[in-house]
N, C-alpha and C positions, 0 to 999 in steps of 0.2 A: 958299294952297297947293292944288294940284290934287288932286282925289279920285283914288284908285287905279283903274286901268282894270279893268273886269270881265273875268275870264278866260273862255276858251272853255268850260272845265269848269263854271264857275258859270252861264254862260248855258244850257248843256245841262241842268243840274240844275233851273234855274228853269223851262225849257220843259217838262221832264218833270213837275215838280210841278203845273204849270198843267193839263197834259193829264189827270191823274188826280185833280184836286182834288175833283171831284164824285162820284168813285167811292167806294162804301161796300160792304165785304164783308157778306154776309148773316150775321146773328147765329147762332152755333152751327154753322156750316157751314164746312168747310175751303175756303179760297180759294187757287186755284192761283197767282194773281198777286201777292197781298199777304200779308204775315205778320200775326201777331196784333197787332202794333204799328202796323199801317197803312202799313208800308213796302213798297215794290215789291221783290219777290224778285230776287236778283242775276241769275238766268238770264233774267229778263224785261226787264232794264234796256236792253240794247242795242236790242231790237226797239222798245220803247216810245219810246226816245230818237229813233230813226229816224222814227217816226210824229210825234212832237212837232216835229221839224225840218221836216216837210212843211207844217204849219199846218192849221187847220180847213178852209179852203176846198179845199185839194188833197186832204185826207183824204176829204172828202165827195164830191169829184169821182171819186176812185178807187173808193170804195165803190159809188157809183151806177153806174159803168161795170161793176163786177162783177155788180150786179143785172141790168143790161141784158143782159149776156152770158148769164146763166142763163135769162132769159125767151126770148131769141132762140134758145137751144139746146134749148128745149122741156123744161126741167127744172121739174117741178111735182109735186104730189101731190093725191090725192083722199081725202076722209074716207069710209070704207066705209059708215057709216050714213046718209050724206047722200043723200036720194033724188034731189036735183038733180044729183049727180055733178059739181059745179063744180070746175074745175081751180084749185088754189091755189098761190101762189108758194112756192118752196122756202125755208124759213126758215134761210138760210145765215148763219153767224156770220162777219163780216168779219175778225175777229181770230182767229188760230190758237191752239191750245193748245200752249204751250211747256213741255217737260219738262226737268227738271234732268238733265244727262248721266248721273249715277250712277243715277237712277231709271230712265232709259231702258235702261241696260245691264242692270239687274236684271230689268226686264220682259222684255227679249229673252232673257236667259239662262234665265229660268223657262220660257219657251215652248220654247226649244231642248231643254231637258231632257225635255219631254213628247213630243217628236217623235224623239228620238234612239233609245234602246233601251227606252223605256217606252211606256205606252199613250197614244194620242192619240184623241180622240173628237170628230170633226166632227159637225155635225147630221145629215149624211147622207154616206155614203162607199161606194165600190165597190172591191173588191180582186179579184185573180184567183181563180177557183173553187177551185183547189187550196189556196190560203191560207185561204179562207173555211171549207173543210171541216175544217181543223185547229183552229178556234177562235181566240180572241183572241191567244194566244201566237204563232201562226204568221202573223198579218197584218202584213206589212211593206211591201207594194208598193201604195200608193194609186194607183189608176187615175183616180179622181175624188173630190174632197173638196168638200163643199157646206156653207156656213155661211149661216144666215138671220140677218141683222143686226137689232139692236134699238138703241134709243138708248144703252143701256149697253155694247153690245159693238161698235159700229161702228168705233171706233178700233182695237181689237185685231184685228177681222176684216179691215179694209181695209189696215192698216199692218203690224202685228206678225205676225199669222198668215200674211198674204199673202207677206211676205218669207220667212217660215219654210218655207212650202210650196214656194216657188220654189227656195230654197236646197237643199232635199232632193229636188228634181226631180219633184215631183208633177205629172203630165202635165196635169191639168185641175183648176182650182180655180174654183168658182163662188160668187159672193156674191149671195144673193137679197135684194133690197131690197123689203119689202112696202109701204113708203110710196111709193116711186117706181114700183113695179110693173115692175121690170126685173131682169135678171140680168147681173152683171158677170163676164165670163169672163177668166181669167188662165191663162197657160202659163208654163213655167219661164223663158223668155228674154224675156218681154214687158215693156215699159217702161210700158205703160198698158193698162187693161182695154178689152175690146170689149163694148159695151153691146148687149144683146139685149132687145127689147121685144115682138116678135111670136112668133118661134120661136127655138129653139136646137138645134143638131145636136151629137151626141156619138157618138164611136166609142171603144170600149175600147182597141183597137189599130188600127194603120193597115190591116191586112189582114182585119179583122173587120167584120161587118155592124153598122151604126150605127143610130141612131134620131133622130127629129126630135120635139121636145117643143113643144107650143103653150103659150105663156107666159100669155096673159090668163086662161085657165081656172084657173090655179094660184092666182089672187088673187080668185076668185069667192067671194061669201059662202057660208058653209056652213049 
């Protein structure tokens, strides 16, 4: 009697299990990809199944291509205290962070509430003079918002807050990256940031006098 044929679903499950077989969550730390029982969370399964279908050789080829792209694009960082000032490869994770839809909606909603009719506090911001004179309650028109990213805030600053500032028409949103030592400039209609490493120019309004800021001194040791 012939053995039953293996179904596509069974093959996909076997490939996924093989892909994550050596993965172990850290004890006592919430794991985004696996639950407490060591099972892959539902919203990760589609992406990981796609990776498993590629096979180890193709996965390694694509990850290596991404690393080469970063090097050729000049993406690097320096350690401030290192007297040699050696450029180091950017430690990019090849696997993205995937959020459950409900968690994402909650995160976006919480940010929208802070920029609607209530107080929002970027690391640095500029408002028109007449609004500044009236105090916090009269500040409604952000001419410039600046966030200085850190490892814990980069996702919120680059994704959630950026979308939020664009949605509300903030004319200029700058993300200052102390590790890469550059400024990422966003405008309301932009689909990608403009990266500034040497200088960045800013005008409050089109008909007003602007300024040019030198970027390297911003990251000089204090």
